[in-house]
A tleap script that builds the chain and sets N, CA, C and O, in Angstrom:
source leaprc.protein.ff14SB
mol = sequence {
  NMET LYS PRO VAL THR SER SER ASP ASP SER
  THR LEU ILE GLU TYR PRO CYS ASP PHE PRO
  ILE LYS ILE MET GLY ARG VAL GLY SER PRO
  SER GLY ILE PRO PRO SER ALA ALA THR LEU
  GLU TYR ARG ARG GLN ASP PHE SER GLN ASN
  VAL LEU ALA ILE VAL LYS ARG HIE ALA PRO
  ASP PHE ASP GLU ALA THR MET GLU VAL ARG
  ILE SER ARG LYS SER ASN TYR LEU SER LEU
  THR CYS THR ILE ARG ALA VAL SER ARG GLU
  GLN LEU ASP ALA LEU TYR GLN GLU LEU CYS
  ASP HIE PRO THR VAL VAL MET VAL CLEU
}
set mol.1.N position { 17.352 27.127 15.128 }
set mol.1.CA position { 18.505 26.154 14.939 }
set mol.1.C position { 17.831 26.377 12.770 }
set mol.1.O position { 16.746 25.941 12.388 }
set mol.2.N position { 18.432 26.815 12.217 }
set mol.2.CA position { 18.895 26.464 10.327 }
set mol.2.C position { 18.667 25.246 10.342 }
set mol.2.O position { 19.007 24.445 11.213 }
set mol.3.N position { 17.797 24.951 8.912 }
set mol.3.CA position { 18.203 23.402 8.834 }
set mol.3.C position { 19.233 22.599 7.512 }
set mol.3.O position { 18.757 22.715 6.383 }
set mol.4.N position { 19.939 22.190 7.572 }
set mol.4.CA position { 21.050 22.246 6.622 }
set mol.4.C position { 20.401 21.240 5.450 }
set mol.4.O position { 19.939 20.101 5.500 }
set mol.5.N position { 20.614 22.329 4.241 }
set mol.5.CA position { 20.479 21.204 2.727 }
set mol.5.C position { 21.886 20.693 1.916 }
set mol.5.O position { 23.060 21.030 1.760 }
set mol.6.N position { 21.355 20.113 1.694 }
set mol.6.CA position { 21.988 19.406 0.560 }
set mol.6.C position { 23.394 20.055 0.672 }
set mol.6.O position { 23.452 21.069 1.369 }
set mol.7.N position { 24.591 19.591 0.055 }
set mol.7.CA position { 25.290 20.855 -0.730 }
set mol.7.C position { 24.772 20.885 -2.931 }
set mol.7.O position { 25.115 21.531 -3.921 }
set mol.8.N position { 23.935 19.889 -2.642 }
set mol.8.CA position { 23.897 20.271 -4.255 }
set mol.8.C position { 22.740 20.780 -4.809 }
set mol.8.O position { 22.194 19.804 -5.324 }
set mol.9.N position { 22.022 21.812 -5.005 }
set mol.9.CA position { 21.345 23.223 -5.456 }
set mol.9.C position { 20.235 22.819 -6.108 }
set mol.9.O position { 19.131 23.356 -6.018 }
set mol.10.N position { 20.656 21.389 -7.104 }
set mol.10.CA position { 19.191 21.355 -7.549 }
set mol.10.C position { 17.899 20.033 -6.804 }
set mol.10.O position { 16.973 19.518 -7.429 }
set mol.11.N position { 18.406 19.705 -4.823 }
set mol.11.CA position { 17.679 19.091 -4.314 }
set mol.11.C position { 16.886 19.939 -3.831 }
set mol.11.O position { 17.530 20.946 -3.535 }
set mol.12.N position { 15.631 20.067 -3.560 }
set mol.12.CA position { 14.231 20.923 -2.802 }
set mol.12.C position { 13.761 20.030 -1.680 }
set mol.12.O position { 12.612 20.147 -1.252 }
set mol.13.N position { 14.767 18.969 -1.090 }
set mol.13.CA position { 14.753 18.441 0.723 }
set mol.13.C position { 15.126 19.767 0.767 }
set mol.13.O position { 15.394 20.471 -0.206 }
set mol.14.N position { 15.140 20.259 2.564 }
set mol.14.CA position { 15.731 20.576 3.652 }
set mol.14.C position { 15.851 19.781 4.441 }
set mol.14.O position { 14.845 19.340 4.997 }
set mol.15.N position { 17.553 19.159 4.883 }
set mol.15.CA position { 17.593 18.162 6.179 }
set mol.15.C position { 18.129 18.711 7.460 }
set mol.15.O position { 19.061 19.509 7.366 }
set mol.16.N position { 17.644 18.378 8.723 }
set mol.16.CA position { 16.990 16.894 8.372 }
set mol.16.C position { 14.938 17.466 7.710 }
set mol.16.O position { 14.139 18.368 7.457 }
set mol.17.N position { 15.297 15.634 7.814 }
set mol.17.CA position { 13.576 15.732 7.843 }
set mol.17.C position { 13.413 14.674 7.643 }
set mol.17.O position { 14.330 14.087 7.068 }
set mol.18.N position { 11.787 13.661 8.125 }
set mol.18.CA position { 11.565 12.820 7.813 }
set mol.18.C position { 11.073 12.183 6.749 }
set mol.18.O position { 10.004 12.644 6.350 }
set mol.19.N position { 11.685 10.886 5.909 }
set mol.19.CA position { 11.236 10.645 4.217 }
set mol.19.C position { 10.779 8.981 4.412 }
set mol.19.O position { 11.257 7.943 4.869 }
set mol.20.N position { 9.456 9.492 3.712 }
set mol.20.CA position { 9.115 7.804 3.239 }
set mol.20.C position { 9.442 6.992 2.395 }
set mol.20.O position { 9.231 7.085 1.186 }
set mol.21.N position { 10.150 5.865 3.135 }
set mol.21.CA position { 11.118 4.396 1.664 }
set mol.21.C position { 10.222 4.083 1.685 }
set mol.21.O position { 9.530 4.310 2.677 }
set mol.22.N position { 9.630 3.245 0.383 }
set mol.22.CA position { 8.980 1.791 -0.089 }
set mol.22.C position { 9.621 1.373 -0.462 }
set mol.22.O position { 10.341 1.897 -1.312 }
set mol.23.N position { 9.759 0.044 -0.005 }
set mol.23.CA position { 10.440 -1.255 -0.166 }
set mol.23.C position { 9.556 -2.422 -0.751 }
set mol.23.O position { 8.576 -2.889 -0.169 }
set mol.24.N position { 10.019 -2.824 -1.952 }
set mol.24.CA position { 9.050 -4.093 -2.439 }
set mol.24.C position { 9.714 -5.513 -2.965 }
set mol.24.O position { 10.744 -5.461 -3.637 }
set mol.25.N position { 9.186 -6.606 -2.689 }
set mol.25.CA position { 9.797 -7.385 -2.625 }
set mol.25.C position { 8.771 -8.643 -2.928 }
set mol.25.O position { 7.602 -8.849 -2.601 }
set mol.26.N position { 9.658 -9.332 -3.638 }
set mol.26.CA position { 8.740 -11.004 -3.749 }
set mol.26.C position { 9.425 -12.173 -2.675 }
set mol.26.O position { 10.522 -12.668 -2.419 }
set mol.27.N position { 7.869 -12.260 -2.198 }
set mol.27.CA position { 7.716 -13.493 -1.322 }
set mol.27.C position { 6.712 -14.675 -2.013 }
set mol.27.O position { 6.533 -15.818 -1.593 }
set mol.28.N position { 6.257 -14.183 -2.928 }
set mol.28.CA position { 5.797 -15.667 -3.261 }
set mol.28.C position { 6.705 -16.716 -3.937 }
set mol.28.O position { 7.918 -16.888 -3.822 }
set mol.29.N position { 5.605 -17.497 -4.818 }
set mol.29.CA position { 6.816 -18.268 -5.541 }
set mol.29.C position { 7.063 -18.187 -7.044 }
set mol.29.O position { 6.027 -18.479 -7.642 }
set mol.30.N position { 7.855 -17.958 -7.687 }
set mol.30.CA position { 7.975 -16.779 -9.265 }
set mol.30.C position { 7.052 -18.036 -9.651 }
set mol.30.O position { 5.991 -17.634 -10.130 }
set mol.31.N position { 7.129 -19.352 -9.591 }
set mol.31.CA position { 6.381 -20.326 -10.307 }
set mol.31.C position { 4.772 -19.893 -10.281 }
set mol.31.O position { 3.894 -20.414 -10.968 }
set mol.32.N position { 4.646 -19.094 -9.572 }
set mol.32.CA position { 3.026 -19.746 -9.259 }
set mol.32.C position { 1.997 -20.004 -8.301 }
set mol.32.O position { 0.982 -19.575 -7.754 }
set mol.33.N position { 3.019 -21.175 -8.424 }
set mol.33.CA position { 1.950 -22.148 -6.983 }
set mol.33.C position { 2.231 -21.561 -5.448 }
set mol.33.O position { 3.204 -21.274 -4.751 }
set mol.34.N position { 1.018 -21.559 -5.369 }
set mol.34.CA position { 1.504 -20.781 -4.053 }
set mol.34.C position { 2.223 -21.249 -2.847 }
set mol.34.O position { 1.674 -22.308 -2.543 }
set mol.35.N position { 3.057 -21.027 -2.110 }
set mol.35.CA position { 3.648 -22.005 -0.947 }
set mol.35.C position { 3.053 -22.195 0.092 }
set mol.35.O position { 1.924 -21.731 0.256 }
set mol.36.N position { 3.420 -22.618 0.639 }
set mol.36.CA position { 2.174 -23.418 2.389 }
set mol.36.C position { 2.278 -21.932 2.873 }
set mol.36.O position { 3.131 -21.207 2.362 }
set mol.37.N position { 1.432 -21.454 3.847 }
set mol.37.CA position { 1.246 -20.516 5.066 }
set mol.37.C position { 2.849 -20.371 5.670 }
set mol.37.O position { 3.315 -19.234 5.745 }
set mol.38.N position { 3.570 -21.384 6.040 }
set mol.38.CA position { 5.002 -21.259 6.914 }
set mol.38.C position { 5.260 -20.570 6.189 }
set mol.38.O position { 5.022 -19.376 6.373 }
set mol.39.N position { 5.944 -21.084 4.888 }
set mol.39.CA position { 7.037 -20.851 3.576 }
set mol.39.C position { 7.203 -19.255 3.831 }
set mol.39.O position { 8.139 -18.632 4.332 }
set mol.40.N position { 5.496 -18.657 3.111 }
set mol.40.CA position { 4.754 -17.652 3.189 }
set mol.40.C position { 5.258 -16.553 3.988 }
set mol.40.O position { 5.546 -15.404 3.651 }
set mol.41.N position { 5.327 -17.369 5.572 }
set mol.41.CA position { 5.804 -16.229 6.228 }
set mol.41.C position { 6.766 -16.551 6.811 }
set mol.41.O position { 6.701 -15.579 7.564 }
set mol.42.N position { 7.845 -17.187 7.235 }
set mol.42.CA position { 8.821 -16.857 6.745 }
set mol.42.C position { 10.216 -16.178 5.828 }
set mol.42.O position { 11.368 -15.894 6.156 }
set mol.43.N position { 9.374 -16.089 4.421 }
set mol.43.CA position { 10.138 -15.268 3.190 }
set mol.43.C position { 9.329 -13.535 4.134 }
set mol.43.O position { 9.925 -12.464 4.243 }
set mol.44.N position { 7.870 -13.852 4.657 }
set mol.44.CA position { 8.168 -12.244 4.651 }
set mol.44.C position { 8.813 -11.765 6.307 }
set mol.44.O position { 8.969 -10.575 6.584 }
set mol.45.N position { 9.041 -12.546 6.999 }
set mol.45.CA position { 9.784 -12.618 8.162 }
set mol.45.C position { 11.304 -11.984 7.371 }
set mol.45.O position { 11.447 -10.785 7.608 }
set mol.46.N position { 12.304 -12.527 6.588 }
set mol.46.CA position { 13.407 -12.797 6.299 }
set mol.46.C position { 13.251 -11.354 5.659 }
set mol.46.O position { 13.818 -10.374 6.142 }
set mol.47.N position { 12.490 -11.300 4.607 }
set mol.47.CA position { 12.642 -9.991 3.725 }
set mol.47.C position { 13.040 -8.866 5.062 }
set mol.47.O position { 14.090 -8.305 5.376 }
set mol.48.N position { 11.745 -8.860 5.605 }
set mol.48.CA position { 11.405 -7.964 6.702 }
set mol.48.C position { 13.133 -7.136 7.457 }
set mol.48.O position { 13.637 -6.013 7.467 }
set mol.49.N position { 13.553 -8.770 8.078 }
set mol.49.CA position { 14.785 -8.949 9.019 }
set mol.49.C position { 15.505 -8.331 8.095 }
set mol.49.O position { 15.654 -7.203 8.565 }
set mol.50.N position { 16.174 -8.382 6.823 }
set mol.50.CA position { 17.253 -7.781 5.958 }
set mol.50.C position { 16.709 -6.629 5.346 }
set mol.50.O position { 17.638 -5.822 5.300 }
set mol.51.N position { 15.623 -6.090 4.817 }
set mol.51.CA position { 15.659 -4.478 4.861 }
set mol.51.C position { 15.783 -3.684 6.169 }
set mol.51.O position { 16.321 -2.586 6.312 }
set mol.52.N position { 15.272 -4.335 6.961 }
set mol.52.CA position { 15.519 -3.388 8.982 }
set mol.52.C position { 17.066 -3.654 8.929 }
set mol.52.O position { 17.879 -2.935 9.510 }
set mol.53.N position { 17.224 -4.179 8.570 }
set mol.53.CA position { 18.690 -4.388 9.275 }
set mol.53.C position { 19.467 -3.011 8.566 }
set mol.53.O position { 19.887 -2.000 9.128 }
set mol.54.N position { 19.487 -3.464 6.808 }
set mol.54.CA position { 19.898 -2.511 6.100 }
set mol.54.C position { 19.303 -0.568 6.209 }
set mol.54.O position { 19.774 0.456 5.714 }
set mol.55.N position { 18.648 -0.710 6.692 }
set mol.55.CA position { 18.130 0.350 6.708 }
set mol.55.C position { 18.597 1.653 8.118 }
set mol.55.O position { 18.743 2.868 8.253 }
set mol.56.N position { 18.679 0.309 8.959 }
set mol.56.CA position { 18.578 0.728 10.845 }
set mol.56.C position { 20.703 1.478 10.647 }
set mol.56.O position { 21.414 2.190 11.356 }
set mol.57.N position { 20.913 0.682 9.164 }
set mol.57.CA position { 22.585 0.228 8.832 }
set mol.57.C position { 22.722 2.157 8.807 }
set mol.57.O position { 23.913 2.345 9.051 }
set mol.58.N position { 22.271 3.081 8.686 }
set mol.58.CA position { 21.931 3.822 7.149 }
set mol.58.C position { 21.231 5.284 8.064 }
set mol.58.O position { 21.533 6.452 7.819 }
set mol.59.N position { 20.266 4.828 9.120 }
set mol.59.CA position { 19.500 5.575 9.818 }
set mol.59.C position { 19.096 4.794 11.030 }
set mol.59.O position { 18.021 4.250 11.283 }
set mol.60.N position { 20.491 4.885 11.898 }
set mol.60.CA position { 20.263 4.310 13.371 }
set mol.60.C position { 19.344 4.774 14.423 }
set mol.60.O position { 20.006 4.291 15.342 }
set mol.61.N position { 18.609 5.180 14.869 }
set mol.61.CA position { 17.657 6.314 14.974 }
set mol.61.C position { 15.891 5.837 14.153 }
set mol.61.O position { 14.874 6.511 14.320 }
set mol.62.N position { 15.966 4.565 13.320 }
set mol.62.CA position { 15.105 4.129 13.098 }
set mol.62.C position { 14.460 3.153 14.019 }
set mol.62.O position { 14.913 2.128 14.530 }
set mol.63.N position { 12.756 3.983 14.145 }
set mol.63.CA position { 11.661 2.713 14.921 }
set mol.63.C position { 10.960 1.775 14.134 }
set mol.63.O position { 9.873 2.002 13.602 }
set mol.64.N position { 11.675 0.580 14.054 }
set mol.64.CA position { 11.450 -0.367 13.350 }
set mol.64.C position { 9.879 -0.775 14.023 }
set mol.64.O position { 9.133 -1.601 13.498 }
set mol.65.N position { 9.622 -0.168 15.037 }
set mol.65.CA position { 7.983 -0.126 15.784 }
set mol.65.C position { 6.847 0.371 14.181 }
set mol.65.O position { 5.943 -0.282 13.661 }
set mol.66.N position { 7.536 2.062 13.716 }
set mol.66.CA position { 6.697 2.454 13.046 }
set mol.66.C position { 6.839 1.728 10.933 }
set mol.66.O position { 6.603 2.194 9.819 }
set mol.67.N position { 7.136 0.971 11.270 }
set mol.67.CA position { 7.464 0.376 9.697 }
set mol.67.C position { 5.976 -0.250 9.328 }
set mol.67.O position { 5.338 -0.864 10.183 }
set mol.68.N position { 5.641 -0.112 8.430 }
set mol.68.CA position { 4.667 -0.103 7.658 }
set mol.68.C position { 4.170 -1.432 6.617 }
set mol.68.O position { 4.341 -1.223 5.416 }
set mol.69.N position { 3.827 -2.199 6.843 }
set mol.69.CA position { 3.997 -3.570 6.371 }
set mol.69.C position { 2.408 -3.744 5.393 }
set mol.69.O position { 1.263 -3.319 5.550 }
set mol.70.N position { 3.107 -4.614 4.343 }
set mol.70.CA position { 1.675 -5.020 3.141 }
set mol.70.C position { 1.927 -5.871 2.501 }
set mol.70.O position { 2.975 -6.005 1.869 }
set mol.71.N position { 0.741 -6.835 2.552 }
set mol.71.CA position { 0.879 -7.872 1.425 }
set mol.71.C position { 0.308 -7.854 -0.220 }
set mol.71.O position { -0.795 -8.182 -0.656 }
set mol.72.N position { 1.105 -7.513 -0.688 }
set mol.72.CA position { -0.054 -7.763 -2.272 }
set mol.72.C position { -1.651 -8.811 -2.305 }
set mol.72.O position { -1.598 -9.975 -1.907 }
set mol.73.N position { -2.471 -8.436 -2.625 }
set mol.73.CA position { -3.885 -9.412 -3.133 }
set mol.73.C position { -3.096 -11.054 -2.841 }
set mol.73.O position { -3.059 -11.868 -1.918 }
set mol.74.N position { -2.610 -10.948 -4.037 }
set mol.74.CA position { -2.048 -12.785 -3.995 }
set mol.74.C position { -0.860 -12.854 -2.837 }
set mol.74.O position { -0.048 -13.741 -3.101 }
set mol.75.N position { -0.624 -12.268 -1.853 }
set mol.75.CA position { 0.109 -12.995 -1.283 }
set mol.75.C position { 1.631 -12.996 -2.004 }
set mol.75.O position { 2.446 -13.622 -1.326 }
set mol.76.N position { 2.211 -12.380 -3.323 }
set mol.76.CA position { 3.289 -12.019 -4.062 }
set mol.76.C position { 5.164 -11.215 -3.648 }
set mol.76.O position { 6.378 -11.351 -3.802 }
set mol.77.N position { 3.911 -10.255 -2.963 }
set mol.77.CA position { 4.506 -8.598 -2.705 }
set mol.77.C position { 4.719 -8.612 -1.483 }
set mol.77.O position { 3.885 -8.950 -0.643 }
set mol.78.N position { 5.764 -8.276 -1.274 }
set mol.78.CA position { 5.415 -7.896 0.415 }
set mol.78.C position { 5.946 -6.157 0.008 }
set mol.78.O position { 6.724 -6.062 -0.941 }
set mol.79.N position { 5.646 -5.242 0.512 }
set mol.79.CA position { 5.915 -3.392 0.959 }
set mol.79.C position { 6.279 -3.115 2.083 }
set mol.79.O position { 5.473 -3.399 2.968 }
set mol.80.N position { 7.394 -2.568 2.441 }
set mol.80.CA position { 7.614 -2.050 3.577 }
set mol.80.C position { 7.493 -0.464 3.555 }
set mol.80.O position { 8.170 0.100 2.695 }
set mol.81.N position { 6.822 0.217 4.280 }
set mol.81.CA position { 7.139 1.401 4.341 }
set mol.81.C position { 7.750 2.246 5.207 }
set mol.81.O position { 6.907 2.754 5.946 }
set mol.82.N position { 9.107 2.701 5.487 }
set mol.82.CA position { 9.735 3.115 6.744 }
set mol.82.C position { 10.441 4.370 6.575 }
set mol.82.O position { 11.391 4.583 5.821 }
set mol.83.N position { 9.886 5.146 7.336 }
set mol.83.CA position { 10.088 6.919 6.949 }
set mol.83.C position { 11.193 6.671 8.528 }
set mol.83.O position { 10.980 6.111 9.603 }
set mol.84.N position { 12.502 7.481 7.897 }
set mol.84.CA position { 13.502 7.594 7.898 }
set mol.84.C position { 13.758 9.197 8.860 }
set mol.84.O position { 12.867 10.046 8.889 }
set mol.85.N position { 14.729 9.335 9.387 }
set mol.85.CA position { 14.801 10.800 10.112 }
set mol.85.C position { 16.142 11.680 8.832 }
set mol.85.O position { 17.072 12.383 9.228 }
set mol.86.N position { 15.859 11.369 7.391 }
set mol.86.CA position { 16.770 11.310 6.625 }
set mol.86.C position { 17.862 13.128 7.259 }
set mol.86.O position { 17.380 14.236 7.495 }
set mol.87.N position { 19.031 12.774 7.317 }
set mol.87.CA position { 20.417 14.145 7.630 }
set mol.87.C position { 20.984 14.387 6.431 }
set mol.87.O position { 21.681 15.399 6.514 }
set mol.88.N position { 20.998 13.885 5.298 }
set mol.88.CA position { 22.062 14.521 4.003 }
set mol.88.C position { 21.476 13.165 2.871 }
set mol.88.O position { 21.119 11.992 2.979 }
set mol.89.N position { 21.630 14.064 1.921 }
set mol.89.CA position { 21.424 13.588 0.690 }
set mol.89.C position { 22.327 11.905 -0.080 }
set mol.89.O position { 21.989 11.090 -0.939 }
set mol.90.N position { 23.692 12.087 0.919 }
set mol.90.CA position { 24.770 11.118 0.987 }
set mol.90.C position { 23.791 9.993 1.912 }
set mol.90.O position { 23.724 8.937 1.284 }
set mol.91.N position { 23.226 9.947 2.870 }
set mol.91.CA position { 22.548 9.300 3.832 }
set mol.91.C position { 21.945 8.844 2.763 }
set mol.91.O position { 22.728 8.077 2.203 }
set mol.92.N position { 20.483 8.956 1.919 }
set mol.92.CA position { 19.829 8.354 0.619 }
set mol.92.C position { 19.692 7.412 -0.361 }
set mol.92.O position { 19.040 6.396 -0.602 }
set mol.93.N position { 21.045 8.522 -1.130 }
set mol.93.CA position { 22.139 7.180 -1.786 }
set mol.93.C position { 22.116 6.122 -1.772 }
set mol.93.O position { 21.588 5.241 -2.450 }
set mol.94.N position { 23.158 6.216 -0.362 }
set mol.94.CA position { 23.732 5.001 0.248 }
set mol.94.C position { 22.746 3.822 0.615 }
set mol.94.O position { 22.793 2.593 0.561 }
set mol.95.N position { 22.028 4.570 0.927 }
set mol.95.CA position { 20.533 4.166 1.219 }
set mol.95.C position { 19.891 2.835 0.377 }
set mol.95.O position { 19.755 1.613 0.427 }
set mol.96.N position { 19.507 4.463 -0.716 }
set mol.96.CA position { 19.153 3.659 -1.910 }
set mol.96.C position { 19.714 2.443 -2.980 }
set mol.96.O position { 19.254 1.480 -3.594 }
set mol.97.N position { 21.030 3.149 -2.781 }
set mol.97.CA position { 21.596 2.034 -3.771 }
set mol.97.C position { 21.832 0.568 -1.932 }
set mol.97.O position { 21.702 -0.587 -2.338 }
set mol.98.N position { 21.951 0.595 -1.240 }
set mol.98.CA position { 21.850 -1.059 -0.772 }
set mol.98.C position { 20.994 -1.894 -0.804 }
set mol.98.O position { 21.021 -3.101 -1.049 }
set mol.99.N position { 19.856 -0.888 -0.425 }
set mol.99.CA position { 18.479 -1.531 -0.841 }
set mol.99.C position { 18.027 -1.878 -2.367 }
set mol.99.O position { 17.364 -2.817 -2.806 }
set mol.100.N position { 18.619 -0.796 -2.989 }
set mol.100.CA position { 18.923 -1.946 -4.314 }
set mol.100.C position { 19.559 -3.285 -4.971 }
set mol.100.O position { 18.970 -4.172 -5.589 }
set mol.101.N position { 21.095 -3.154 -4.617 }
set mol.101.CA position { 21.588 -3.820 -4.617 }
set mol.101.C position { 21.198 -5.229 -3.934 }
set mol.101.O position { 21.695 -6.218 -4.472 }
set mol.102.N position { 20.376 -5.438 -2.824 }
set mol.102.CA position { 19.713 -6.807 -2.235 }
set mol.102.C position { 19.369 -7.482 -3.447 }
set mol.102.O position { 19.187 -6.917 -4.525 }
set mol.103.N position { 19.271 -8.931 -3.196 }
set mol.103.CA position { 18.843 -10.225 -4.287 }
set mol.103.C position { 17.644 -10.118 -3.958 }
set mol.103.O position { 16.854 -10.304 -4.883 }
set mol.104.N position { 17.085 -9.816 -2.683 }
set mol.104.CA position { 15.255 -10.175 -2.217 }
set mol.104.C position { 14.049 -8.717 -2.798 }
set mol.104.O position { 12.830 -8.611 -2.926 }
set mol.105.N position { 15.545 -7.584 -3.066 }
set mol.105.CA position { 14.054 -6.043 -2.962 }
set mol.105.C position { 14.463 -5.844 -4.718 }
set mol.105.O position { 15.517 -5.722 -5.344 }
set mol.106.N position { 13.110 -5.886 -5.047 }
set mol.106.CA position { 12.067 -5.733 -6.572 }
set mol.106.C position { 12.223 -4.040 -7.006 }
set mol.106.O position { 12.630 -3.517 -8.043 }
set mol.107.N position { 11.699 -3.449 -5.703 }
set mol.107.CA position { 11.995 -2.212 -6.382 }
set mol.107.C position { 11.930 -0.610 -5.145 }
set mol.107.O position { 11.050 -0.531 -4.288 }
set mol.108.N position { 12.699 0.165 -5.272 }
set mol.108.CA position { 12.697 1.121 -4.074 }
set mol.108.C position { 11.533 2.087 -3.766 }
set mol.108.O position { 10.858 1.322 -3.077 }
set mol.109.N position { 11.017 2.935 -3.790 }
set mol.109.CA position { 11.022 4.396 -4.006 }
set mol.109.C position { 10.812 4.916 -2.752 }
set mol.109.O position { 10.762 6.135 -2.590 }
savepdb mol mol.pdb
quit
């Protein structure tokens, strides 16, 4: 089966393909005062669940067990890496847009 390519000739991506997306969010306190362990864990879980819901909306076959989670050294930021099976440029654009529009997301790479 020949890979489907985007209708935009300026892309080098051939679809379908495995595509990693890194999503970063702030889970620590903006004031610099460290939150309690329970509060920090709640924020981590909340951020992870919000991101997972968005990713699954655009890539329903995403396996959440493959999501990579990293917390920053000072526990202020959480990064999640989700490798999805991308099928089109439109899918990726919509996913990036929804992630970037979410209030707890700081950056999407």
